[in-house]
ZAKOL-797621 format. One record per residue (C-alpha): x, y, z. Coordinates in pm, 1 decimal. Example, Ala and Ser with C-alpha at 12.3 -4.5 7.8 and 13.67 -1.06 7.14 Angstrom:
+----------+----------+----------+
|       c1 |       c2 |       c3 |
+----------+----------+----------+
|   1230.0 |   -450.0 |    780.0 |
|   1367.0 |   -106.0 |    714.0 |
+----------+----------+----------+
//
This chain:
+----------+----------+----------+
|       c1 |       c2 |       c3 |
+----------+----------+----------+
|   -213.4 |  -3404.1 |   1670.5 |
|   -591.2 |  -3360.2 |   1672.8 |
|   -806.0 |  -3657.8 |   1582.9 |
|  -1061.1 |  -3621.5 |   1305.2 |
|  -1417.6 |  -3588.5 |   1425.9 |
|  -1698.6 |  -3751.9 |   1238.4 |
|  -1970.1 |  -3537.4 |   1086.5 |
|  -2187.9 |  -3623.6 |   1387.9 |
|  -1972.4 |  -3425.4 |   1626.2 |
|  -1896.5 |  -3061.8 |   1548.8 |
|  -1562.6 |  -2915.7 |   1651.8 |
|  -1588.7 |  -2664.8 |   1937.1 |
|  -1463.1 |  -2309.6 |   1914.4 |
|  -1284.3 |  -2130.4 |   2196.7 |
|  -1583.6 |  -1898.1 |   2223.4 |
|  -1813.6 |  -2196.3 |   2286.2 |
|  -1583.7 |  -2354.0 |   2546.3 |
|  -1373.9 |  -2079.9 |   2710.0 |
|  -1228.6 |  -2337.5 |   2953.2 |
|  -1013.9 |  -2456.6 |   2662.8 |
|   -813.1 |  -2131.8 |   2666.4 |
|   -663.4 |  -2200.8 |   3011.7 |
|   -607.3 |  -2564.4 |   2917.4 |
|   -416.7 |  -2472.0 |   2600.1 |
|   -203.3 |  -2215.0 |   2786.1 |
|   -110.3 |  -2459.6 |   3062.4 |
|    -55.8 |  -2744.4 |   2816.8 |
|    209.9 |  -2545.1 |   2631.3 |
|    392.7 |  -2477.9 |   2960.0 |
|    375.0 |  -2846.4 |   3059.2 |
|    498.7 |  -2956.8 |   2716.3 |
|    795.4 |  -2718.2 |   2747.8 |
|    887.8 |  -2872.5 |   3085.8 |
|    857.5 |  -3223.9 |   2944.1 |
|   1144.8 |  -3148.5 |   2705.8 |
|   1382.7 |  -3065.1 |   2992.2 |
|   1652.0 |  -3336.8 |   3032.4 |
|   1577.9 |  -3379.3 |   3404.5 |
|   1208.7 |  -3438.1 |   3332.0 |
|   1291.7 |  -3694.0 |   3062.5 |
|   1517.7 |  -3879.6 |   3309.3 |
|   1247.8 |  -3855.1 |   3577.1 |
|    991.5 |  -4007.4 |   3339.5 |
|   1230.7 |  -4292.1 |   3257.2 |
|   1281.5 |  -4358.8 |   3627.4 |
|    904.5 |  -4346.5 |   3685.6 |
|    855.4 |  -4613.0 |   3419.5 |
|   1114.1 |  -4835.7 |   3588.9 |
|    958.8 |  -4764.0 |   3930.2 |
|    608.6 |  -4852.3 |   3809.9 |
|    726.0 |  -5173.4 |   3643.4 |
|    919.8 |  -5282.5 |   3955.1 |
|    626.8 |  -5184.1 |   4181.6 |
|    385.7 |  -5391.1 |   3972.8 |
|    612.1 |  -5699.1 |   3985.3 |
|    663.8 |  -5664.8 |   4361.4 |
|    290.2 |  -5615.8 |   4412.4 |
|    205.4 |  -5933.4 |   4219.4 |
|    470.6 |  -6134.9 |   4404.7 |
|    359.0 |  -6017.6 |   4751.4 |
|     -9.1 |  -6079.4 |   4675.3 |
|     62.4 |  -6424.5 |   4534.0 |
|    241.5 |  -6516.5 |   4856.8 |
|     -3.2 |  -6339.1 |   5089.4 |
|    272.7 |  -6133.6 |   5253.8 |
|    305.1 |  -5774.4 |   5377.0 |
|    607.5 |  -5549.0 |   5338.1 |
|    649.0 |  -5174.0 |   5393.6 |
|    365.4 |  -4993.4 |   5218.1 |
|    199.6 |  -5322.9 |   5118.7 |
|    -19.0 |  -5413.3 |   5412.7 |
|   -232.0 |  -5725.3 |   5385.6 |
|   -532.6 |  -5646.2 |   5605.4 |
|   -812.2 |  -5888.5 |   5523.5 |
|   -861.5 |  -6239.6 |   5388.3 |
|  -1149.3 |  -6291.7 |   5146.7 |
|  -1290.1 |  -6638.0 |   5093.6 |
|  -1496.9 |  -6722.7 |   4788.7 |
|  -1645.3 |  -7062.4 |   4712.2 |
|  -1729.7 |  -7198.1 |   4368.3 |
|  -2091.4 |  -7280.6 |   4450.5 |
|  -2165.3 |  -7438.5 |   4112.9 |
|  -1871.1 |  -7677.1 |   4141.0 |
|  -1961.2 |  -7758.4 |   4503.0 |
|  -2317.2 |  -7843.7 |   4395.3 |
|  -2186.1 |  -8069.4 |   4119.0 |
|  -1962.2 |  -8253.1 |   4368.4 |
|  -2209.8 |  -8282.8 |   4657.7 |
|  -2530.8 |  -8319.7 |   4463.3 |
|  -2824.0 |  -8079.5 |   4491.9 |
|  -2973.3 |  -8225.3 |   4811.4 |
|  -2649.6 |  -8212.2 |   5015.1 |
|  -2561.2 |  -7874.3 |   4861.7 |
|  -2889.1 |  -7726.5 |   4987.4 |
|  -2843.3 |  -7897.5 |   5326.3 |
|  -2509.9 |  -7719.5 |   5382.8 |
|  -2652.8 |  -7378.6 |   5298.2 |
|  -2642.8 |  -7373.0 |   4920.8 |
|  -2912.4 |  -7207.2 |   4714.3 |
|  -2993.7 |  -7224.9 |   4347.2 |
|  -3142.1 |  -6914.7 |   4187.1 |
|  -3260.0 |  -6827.1 |   3841.1 |
|  -3151.0 |  -6486.7 |   3715.5 |
|  -3307.9 |  -6316.3 |   3416.2 |
|  -3076.4 |  -6118.2 |   3192.3 |
|  -3247.8 |  -5900.1 |   2934.6 |
|  -3075.0 |  -5798.5 |   2615.2 |
|  -3184.5 |  -5669.0 |   2278.0 |
|  -3042.3 |  -5670.7 |   1927.6 |
|  -2977.5 |  -5298.3 |   1870.6 |
|  -2997.9 |  -5323.6 |   1492.4 |
|  -3336.1 |  -5497.9 |   1494.6 |
|  -3471.5 |  -5260.7 |   1759.1 |
|  -3359.6 |  -4950.7 |   1567.7 |
|  -3526.4 |  -5100.4 |   1259.3 |
|  -3849.0 |  -5153.8 |   1453.5 |
|  -3842.5 |  -4789.8 |   1565.6 |
|  -3769.0 |  -4672.3 |   1210.9 |
|  -4051.3 |  -4880.6 |   1062.0 |
|  -4281.7 |  -4765.7 |   1344.6 |
|  -4347.8 |  -5121.8 |   1463.6 |
|  -4274.1 |  -4965.9 |   1802.6 |
|  -4376.8 |  -4610.2 |   1886.7 |
|  -4060.1 |  -4398.8 |   1832.1 |
|  -4146.6 |  -4192.5 |   2143.1 |
|  -4073.3 |  -4501.9 |   2352.7 |
|  -3707.0 |  -4470.9 |   2251.0 |
|  -3666.7 |  -4177.4 |   2492.9 |
|  -3770.9 |  -4402.7 |   2783.3 |
|  -3560.1 |  -4705.7 |   2701.9 |
|  -3248.6 |  -4563.4 |   2538.1 |
|  -2956.8 |  -4385.5 |   2700.4 |
|  -2695.2 |  -4228.1 |   2477.3 |
|  -2354.2 |  -4105.7 |   2577.9 |
|  -2065.4 |  -3967.4 |   2380.5 |
|  -1733.3 |  -4149.3 |   2390.2 |
|  -1421.8 |  -3931.6 |   2374.5 |
|  -1054.6 |  -3957.5 |   2310.7 |
|   -918.1 |  -3700.2 |   2555.7 |
|   -581.6 |  -3583.9 |   2686.4 |
|   -448.0 |  -3803.3 |   2963.3 |
|   -410.9 |  -3666.2 |   3314.7 |
|    -50.8 |  -3598.1 |   3412.0 |
|     18.1 |  -3766.2 |   3743.7 |
|    323.2 |  -3715.9 |   3957.6 |
|    373.8 |  -3889.6 |   4291.7 |
+----------+----------+----------+
//
């Protein structure tokens, strides 16, 4: 069932997006196959396979083991530098190779900024330089078979 679009986003026509014609034709064929009993059973088995694969994957990784297609190939080591500094003290931490850095993270309140643009406290032309817009979609999922 199609989702309702807001007034901001017009609904495309097949003339505007001719690629939809092939998609709709192929989708109807795929949907017909999905109703076949063998495909339904296959999907059920895929769900079981994926669940079992995920559990096996977690268990192997937790134990650091390899088996069949799961090949452990590298060990990564990560230290909690902040905790180490707290334990050793700053002087010893720096002596063993530790560094302390300040990082600046910039953020802005979108509502206040949009208000400033609207009230012309900030030149509205600046918006083009500092704002990136993208459209978020709900779209059909890709059908994946192994």
